[in-house]
N, C-alpha and C positions, 0 to 999 in steps of 0.2 A: 758412271765415270764422271770425274770432275772435269767437265768440259771447259770450265773457266780457266784451266791451265793451258789450253791449246794455243792461244795467242802468244803466251810466253815461251812455250815449247817451240813454236814456229820461229820466233825471233832467235832463239838459241840455235836451232838447227840451221837457219840461214847464216847466222854469224860464224858458225864453225863448219859450214858446209857438211852437215851431218845428216844421218838418217834418224827418223824417229821410230821407235817400236811402241805400238799401242797394244796393251795387254789386257785381256779379260779372263778372269778366273771363275769357272763354274764350280761352286762349292757343294759338297754333299750335305745331307741333313746334319744338324749338330750331333755330337756324341750323345749317346743315351736315347736317341730317337729310335723307337722300335720299328718304325715303318721302313719297309724296304724302298729303295729308290725305284720309282716307276720308270721303266725304259722309255716309254712314250713321252713322259714329262721331261726326262733328261734330254731327249733328242729335240724337243720343242725349245727347251732352254738354250741348247746349243745353237739351234737355227736362229733364235732371237738374237743371241750374242753375235753371230756371224753377220746378220742383217744390220745390226747397230754399228758394228765395226766397219762395215762397208760404207756407211754414211759418213763416219769419221774419216775414213780413208779418202773419200771424195772431197771432203772439205780441205784436207791437208794437201792433196794433189792440186786442187784449185789454187792453193797458196804456194804451189811449186816446191813442195817439200817431199822428199822420198820417204816412204813409210813402209814398215813391216807390221803385219798383224799377227798376233799370237792369241790363241784360245787354249787355256790350260784347264785341267780338271783336278781338283783337290782343294786343300785348305789354302786360302788366299796368301797368307804371310809366307808359308813354306814354298808355295809355287812361285811367288815373286822372287824370293831369295834364290831359288834354284835357277830361275831364268836369267838372273843378272850375271 
């Protein structure tokens, strides 16, 4: 995640009394990859994303900003557009 945007996002959220949504997309292997997705690896990636987003959530709550966390699975661009 580009954490360098957090101070700017906090300022905007405070200025507009808004909530922030922090999104993480877990992407499958690139097209053409013959390897199947290992379920254990997938769950580990998901757990790592959850733990990371919780640290971001703590920072934002310390800054007194309401936050929603989203973890999506799929291609990043498509998932982000679908979420908006």
